[in-house]
C-alpha positions in Angstrom: -54.2 165.5 0.2 -53.6 169.4 -1.0 -50.5 171.1 -2.0 -47.9 172.9 0.2 -48.5 176.5 -1.0 -44.5 178.2 -1.2 -43.1 182.0 -1.6 -40.0 182.1 -2.9 -38.4 185.6 -1.4 -36.1 186.1 -3.6 -36.8 185.9 -7.5 -33.2 186.0 -8.9 -29.8 183.4 -9.6 -31.0 181.2 -7.3 -34.1 180.9 -7.0 -34.5 180.3 -11.0 -31.7 177.9 -10.9 -32.4 175.7 -8.4 -35.3 176.4 -6.2 -38.5 177.0 -8.5 -37.6 174.3 -10.3 -36.9 171.5 -7.9 -40.6 173.3 -6.3 -42.0 172.7 -10.3 -40.9 169.5 -10.7 -42.6 168.6 -7.2 -46.2 167.4 -7.9 -47.2 168.7 -4.4 -46.0 171.7 -4.5 -47.1 174.5 -5.4 -45.9 178.7 -5.7 -48.0 180.5 -4.2 -45.7 184.0 -4.6 -42.7 185.0 -5.9 -41.3 187.7 -4.2 -38.4 190.1 -5.1 -37.5 193.7 -4.0 -37.3 194.9 -8.0 -40.8 194.6 -8.8 -39.9 193.2 -12.3 -38.0 190.7 -11.3 -40.7 188.9 -9.5 -43.6 189.6 -12.3 -40.9 187.6 -14.7 -41.0 184.9 -12.3 -45.0 184.7 -12.9 -45.1 185.1 -16.4 -41.8 182.9 -16.8 -43.1 180.0 -14.7 -46.9 180.3 -14.8 -48.1 180.9 -11.4 -48.1 182.6 -7.8 -48.7 185.8 -7.6 -46.0 188.6 -7.8 -45.3 190.8 -5.0 -42.1 193.0 -3.4 -43.2 192.9 0.5 -42.0 189.6 2.3 -44.0 191.1 5.0 -47.3 189.9 2.9 -45.6 186.7 2.1 -45.6 185.7 6.0 -49.1 187.5 6.7 -51.0 185.0 4.6 -51.9 182.3 6.6 -52.1 179.8 3.7 -48.3 180.0 3.1 -46.9 176.3 4.2 -42.8 177.1 3.4 -40.8 179.7 2.3 -37.2 179.4 1.0 -35.2 182.9 1.3 -33.1 183.2 -1.9 -31.8 186.3 -0.9 -28.0 188.0 0.2 -27.1 185.4 2.3 -27.1 188.8 4.8 -31.0 189.0 4.9 -31.2 185.2 5.4 -31.3 184.8 9.2 -33.9 188.9 8.9 -36.2 186.9 6.3 -36.0 184.1 8.8 -36.9 185.4 12.4 -40.0 186.7 10.5 -40.5 183.7 9.2 -41.0 181.6 12.3 -42.5 184.1 14.2 -45.0 184.5 11.7 -45.5 180.3 11.8 
């Protein structure tokens, strides 16, 4: 069975304290992308966790047909927009 390929959108506190550690502890998950509008946050996550690719535009993540799931770890006002875009992307 192949691993579930995940993208973390938003690399702030909630991502680092909850979402990312949970994925890293799950043998069936693989983080493919760290996405943040602040490039350094995404790049720092790649360095810190030793996996994934840093990107700034979440639509790049949604265009990747290999992505199975996303964690939306952005400010609340962006949750519905990004989630709707993710659902439309499949």
